[in-house]
VEXPA-778524 format. One record per residue (C-alpha): residue number from 1; residue in one letter; y, x, z. Coordinates in Angstrom, 2 decimals. Layout:
REM residues N
+-----+---------+---------+---------+---------+
| num | residuo |       v |       u |       w |
+-----+---------+---------+---------+---------+
| NUM |       A |       Y |       X |       Z |
...
+-----+---------+---------+---------+---------+
***
This chain:
REM residues 198
+-----+---------+---------+---------+---------+
| num | residuo |       v |       u |       w |
+-----+---------+---------+---------+---------+
|   1 |       M |   32.92 |   -0.72 |  -26.06 |
|   2 |       I |   35.98 |    0.41 |  -24.07 |
|   3 |       T |   35.58 |   -2.61 |  -21.78 |
|   4 |       R |   31.98 |   -1.62 |  -21.04 |
|   5 |       V |   33.01 |    1.96 |  -20.25 |
|   6 |       R |   35.74 |    0.72 |  -17.90 |
|   7 |       A |   33.34 |   -1.70 |  -16.20 |
|   8 |       G |   30.80 |    1.10 |  -15.78 |
|   9 |       A |   33.44 |    3.43 |  -14.33 |
|  10 |       A |   34.57 |    0.70 |  -11.93 |
|  11 |       G |   30.96 |    0.16 |  -10.83 |
|  12 |       V |   30.47 |    3.89 |  -10.24 |
|  13 |       G |   33.72 |    3.95 |   -8.28 |
|  14 |       R |   32.59 |    1.06 |   -6.06 |
|  15 |       L |   29.25 |    2.77 |   -5.43 |
|  16 |       R |   31.00 |    6.08 |   -4.63 |
|  17 |       R |   33.31 |    4.37 |   -2.09 |
|  18 |       R |   30.44 |    2.41 |   -0.56 |
|  19 |       L |   28.45 |    5.60 |   -0.04 |
|  20 |       G |   31.46 |    7.26 |    1.58 |
|  21 |       F |   32.39 |    9.69 |   -1.20 |
|  22 |       D |   36.11 |    9.05 |   -0.96 |
|  23 |       R |   39.15 |   10.21 |    1.00 |
|  24 |       N |   39.82 |    6.91 |    2.72 |
|  25 |       P |   42.15 |    7.66 |    5.68 |
|  26 |       L |   40.77 |    4.63 |    7.53 |
|  27 |       R |   37.37 |    6.25 |    7.85 |
|  28 |       R |   36.81 |    7.58 |   11.35 |
|  29 |       P |   34.90 |   10.72 |   12.28 |
|  30 |       V |   32.05 |    8.56 |   13.55 |
|  31 |       D |   31.79 |    6.94 |   10.10 |
|  32 |       R |   31.56 |   10.35 |    8.48 |
|  33 |       V |   28.92 |   11.47 |   11.01 |
|  34 |       Q |   26.78 |    8.42 |   10.22 |
|  35 |       W |   27.20 |    8.96 |    6.48 |
|  36 |       T |   26.33 |   12.68 |    6.74 |
|  37 |       V |   23.23 |   12.05 |    8.87 |
|  38 |       G |   22.11 |    9.31 |    6.48 |
|  39 |       L |   22.56 |   11.61 |    3.49 |
|  40 |       V |   20.63 |   14.45 |    5.18 |
|  41 |       L |   17.78 |   12.08 |    6.14 |
|  42 |       L |   17.66 |   10.71 |    2.60 |
|  43 |       G |   17.46 |   14.26 |    1.22 |
|  44 |       L |   14.64 |   15.12 |    3.61 |
|  45 |       F |   12.79 |   11.95 |    2.63 |
|  46 |       L |   13.13 |   12.80 |   -1.07 |
|  47 |       V |   11.57 |   16.21 |   -0.35 |
|  48 |       V |    8.82 |   15.13 |    2.08 |
|  49 |       A |    7.71 |   11.82 |    0.51 |
|  50 |       P |    6.48 |   13.23 |   -2.83 |
|  51 |       L |    4.53 |   15.95 |   -1.01 |
|  52 |       V |    2.84 |   13.47 |    1.34 |
|  53 |       A |    2.20 |   10.92 |   -1.42 |
|  54 |       G |    0.84 |   13.56 |   -3.81 |
|  55 |       R |   -1.51 |   15.04 |   -1.22 |
|  56 |       T |   -2.76 |   11.61 |   -0.10 |
|  57 |       A |   -3.25 |   10.37 |   -3.67 |
|  58 |       T |   -5.10 |   13.58 |   -4.63 |
|  59 |       R |   -7.47 |   13.37 |   -1.67 |
|  60 |       T |   -8.12 |    9.67 |   -2.32 |
|  61 |       Y |   -8.76 |   10.38 |   -6.00 |
|  62 |       D |  -11.17 |   13.25 |   -5.23 |
|  63 |       A |  -13.06 |   11.06 |   -2.73 |
|  64 |       G |  -13.21 |    8.26 |   -5.32 |
|  65 |       V |  -14.63 |   10.59 |   -8.00 |
|  66 |       R |  -17.31 |   11.76 |   -5.55 |
|  67 |       T |  -18.13 |    8.12 |   -4.75 |
|  68 |       E |  -18.40 |    7.37 |   -8.48 |
|  69 |       R |  -20.90 |   10.21 |   -8.95 |
|  70 |       V |  -23.02 |    9.34 |   -5.91 |
|  71 |       Q |  -23.12 |    5.63 |   -6.66 |
|  72 |       G |  -23.71 |    6.22 |  -10.37 |
|  73 |       A |  -26.72 |    8.42 |   -9.56 |
|  74 |       S |  -28.20 |    6.18 |   -6.86 |
|  75 |       R |  -27.68 |    2.69 |   -8.33 |
|  76 |       Y |  -29.05 |    1.02 |  -11.40 |
|  77 |       H |  -28.65 |   -2.28 |  -13.22 |
|  78 |       A |  -31.65 |   -4.54 |  -13.74 |
|  79 |       V |  -32.46 |   -8.09 |  -14.75 |
|  80 |       A |  -34.24 |   -9.89 |  -11.92 |
|  81 |       R |  -36.31 |  -13.05 |  -12.14 |
|  82 |       V |  -36.22 |  -15.73 |   -9.45 |
|  83 |       T |  -39.78 |  -16.16 |   -8.20 |
|  84 |       D |  -39.10 |  -18.60 |   -5.36 |
|  85 |       V |  -36.29 |  -20.54 |   -3.71 |
|  86 |       R |  -36.64 |  -21.06 |    0.05 |
|  87 |       V |  -34.74 |  -23.16 |    2.56 |
|  88 |       K |  -34.56 |  -21.80 |    6.10 |
|  89 |       Q |  -33.55 |  -23.79 |    9.14 |
|  90 |       D |  -31.61 |  -22.13 |   11.94 |
|  91 |       G |  -33.08 |  -24.40 |   14.61 |
|  92 |       G |  -30.42 |  -27.07 |   14.28 |
|  93 |       R |  -29.25 |  -29.21 |   11.42 |
|  94 |       N |  -27.95 |  -26.23 |    9.44 |
|  95 |       S |  -30.06 |  -24.74 |    6.67 |
|  96 |       S |  -29.64 |  -21.82 |    4.29 |
|  97 |       K |  -31.02 |  -21.45 |    0.79 |
|  98 |       Y |  -32.45 |  -18.11 |   -0.33 |
|  99 |       A |  -33.72 |  -16.86 |   -3.68 |
| 100 |       V |  -36.57 |  -14.35 |   -3.94 |
| 101 |       L |  -35.88 |  -11.91 |   -6.79 |
| 102 |       R |  -38.32 |   -9.65 |   -8.61 |
| 103 |       W |  -37.48 |   -6.85 |  -11.03 |
| 104 |       D |  -38.79 |   -3.58 |  -12.47 |
| 105 |       A |  -37.24 |   -0.37 |  -11.11 |
| 106 |       P |  -36.53 |    2.53 |  -13.52 |
| 107 |       D |  -39.64 |    4.35 |  -12.24 |
| 108 |       G |  -41.83 |    1.37 |  -13.23 |
| 109 |       T |  -42.43 |    0.00 |   -9.71 |
| 110 |       I |  -41.96 |   -3.69 |   -9.07 |
| 111 |       R |  -39.28 |   -4.50 |   -6.53 |
| 112 |       T |  -38.55 |   -7.72 |   -4.67 |
| 113 |       A |  -35.65 |   -8.80 |   -2.49 |
| 114 |       E |  -34.33 |  -11.94 |   -0.89 |
| 115 |       T |  -30.70 |  -12.96 |   -1.27 |
| 116 |       W |  -28.44 |  -15.97 |   -0.81 |
| 117 |       A |  -29.22 |  -18.49 |   -3.53 |
| 118 |       W |  -26.45 |  -19.43 |   -5.91 |
| 119 |       F |  -25.77 |  -23.01 |   -6.95 |
| 120 |       G |  -28.54 |  -24.33 |   -9.17 |
| 121 |       A |  -30.90 |  -21.39 |   -8.57 |
| 122 |       A |  -34.46 |  -22.24 |   -9.58 |
| 123 |       P |  -37.71 |  -20.32 |  -10.07 |
| 124 |       G |  -37.81 |  -18.64 |  -13.48 |
| 125 |       D |  -34.04 |  -18.04 |  -13.67 |
| 126 |       R |  -32.90 |  -14.56 |  -14.66 |
| 127 |       R |  -29.93 |  -12.77 |  -13.16 |
| 128 |       G |  -28.38 |   -9.34 |  -13.54 |
| 129 |       I |  -28.38 |   -7.31 |  -10.32 |
| 130 |       W |  -27.50 |   -3.87 |   -9.03 |
| 131 |       A |  -29.98 |   -2.08 |   -6.77 |
| 132 |       D |  -30.23 |    1.32 |   -5.13 |
| 133 |       T |  -33.17 |    3.74 |   -5.39 |
| 134 |       D |  -34.72 |    2.23 |   -2.26 |
| 135 |       G |  -34.86 |   -1.21 |   -3.88 |
| 136 |       R |  -32.07 |   -2.76 |   -1.83 |
| 137 |       L |  -29.62 |   -5.07 |   -3.59 |
| 138 |       T |  -26.13 |   -3.60 |   -3.72 |
| 139 |       G |  -22.89 |   -3.78 |   -5.69 |
| 140 |       R |  -22.15 |   -2.07 |   -8.97 |
| 141 |       P |  -21.03 |    1.57 |   -8.86 |
| 142 |       Q |  -17.34 |    2.21 |   -8.43 |
| 143 |       K |  -15.49 |    2.43 |  -11.75 |
| 144 |       H |  -12.99 |    5.15 |  -12.60 |
| 145 |       A |  -10.24 |    2.52 |  -12.95 |
| 146 |       E |  -10.84 |    1.53 |   -9.31 |
| 147 |       T |  -10.57 |    5.18 |   -8.27 |
| 148 |       I |   -7.20 |    5.47 |  -10.04 |
| 149 |       A |   -5.97 |    2.20 |   -8.52 |
| 150 |       N |   -7.04 |    3.28 |   -5.02 |
| 151 |       A |   -5.32 |    6.66 |   -5.42 |
| 152 |       S |   -2.12 |    5.00 |   -6.65 |
| 153 |       L |   -2.12 |    2.53 |   -3.80 |
| 154 |       A |   -2.74 |    5.32 |   -1.28 |
| 155 |       G |    0.23 |    7.25 |   -2.71 |
| 156 |       I |    2.51 |    4.20 |   -2.43 |
| 157 |       V |    1.42 |    3.50 |    1.16 |
| 158 |       A |    1.87 |    7.18 |    2.06 |
| 159 |       T |    5.40 |    7.11 |    0.62 |
| 160 |       G |    6.28 |    4.13 |    2.79 |
| 161 |       A |    4.69 |    5.71 |    5.85 |
| 162 |       A |    6.56 |    8.97 |    5.23 |
| 163 |       G |    9.84 |    7.07 |    5.09 |
| 164 |       L |    9.38 |    5.24 |    8.41 |
| 165 |       P |   10.36 |    8.17 |   10.69 |
| 166 |       F |   13.49 |    8.84 |    8.63 |
| 167 |       L |   14.42 |    5.16 |    8.65 |
| 168 |       A |   13.86 |    4.97 |   12.41 |
| 169 |       A |   16.02 |    8.07 |   12.96 |
| 170 |       Y |   18.81 |    6.61 |   10.81 |
| 171 |       L |   18.70 |    3.28 |   12.64 |
| 172 |       L |   19.00 |    5.10 |   15.99 |
| 173 |       V |   21.98 |    7.11 |   14.69 |
| 174 |       R |   23.57 |    3.95 |   13.30 |
| 175 |       Q |   23.09 |    2.14 |   16.59 |
| 176 |       S |   24.74 |    5.03 |   18.44 |
| 177 |       C |   27.60 |    5.14 |   15.93 |
| 178 |       D |   28.09 |    1.37 |   16.18 |
| 179 |       R |   28.33 |    1.72 |   19.96 |
| 180 |       R |   30.96 |    4.46 |   19.60 |
| 181 |       R |   32.91 |    2.40 |   17.06 |
| 182 |       R |   32.90 |   -0.58 |   19.40 |
| 183 |       I |   34.20 |    1.56 |   22.29 |
| 184 |       Q |   36.92 |    3.03 |   20.06 |
| 185 |       W |   37.98 |   -0.44 |   18.90 |
| 186 |       E |   38.13 |   -1.73 |   22.48 |
| 187 |       T |   40.16 |    1.32 |   23.57 |
| 188 |       E |   42.63 |    0.93 |   20.71 |
| 189 |       L |   42.97 |   -2.81 |   21.28 |
| 190 |       A |   43.66 |   -2.19 |   24.98 |
| 191 |       R |   46.27 |    0.41 |   24.03 |
| 192 |       L |   47.93 |   -2.06 |   21.64 |
| 193 |       G |   47.88 |   -4.74 |   24.32 |
| 194 |       R |   49.97 |   -2.55 |   26.64 |
| 195 |       H |   52.83 |   -2.26 |   24.13 |
| 196 |       R |   55.56 |   -4.85 |   24.54 |
| 197 |       I |   56.56 |   -6.74 |   21.45 |
| 198 |       I |   60.31 |   -7.51 |   21.39 |
+-----+---------+---------+---------+---------+
***
């Protein structure tokens, strides 16, 4: 137990020194400037990112709920029967196979549509379809789980996008600090080179 506590304290100490929270006399002012700017940018990111992600996820969720309602009201599920399977030539050697579907709409009217034929499609086959109120084949309405997934993904992407300006600013500061460090090293090495060693 004591060994684990000591190992944990040593790990915290290493992290503290790596982040610059120490009184190391070898640290230069430029190192402290870079560390301070990085800490400020991180703090700003931690404030801005949740706001941007929350707003983006909320808007995406609201739009998804509206889509669910519209699609749920304008689409219906039906069982269609294949009445014919046709092969169409495109003028060359290529041909496409189509299935003609027929089904009853909720209002009692008979609807027909032509779609790409699936493997083994034959007249008399039955297949579940989704159609809109105009009788056009379409996909199933959006589910609530998809709305939640889309909102979550939008929040994650927004978090990453919100972090890019802060990351770019830090990289520019780091590049400038690296340049200053290099100049300081070269100046100090030149100064050491002028001293005579007896």
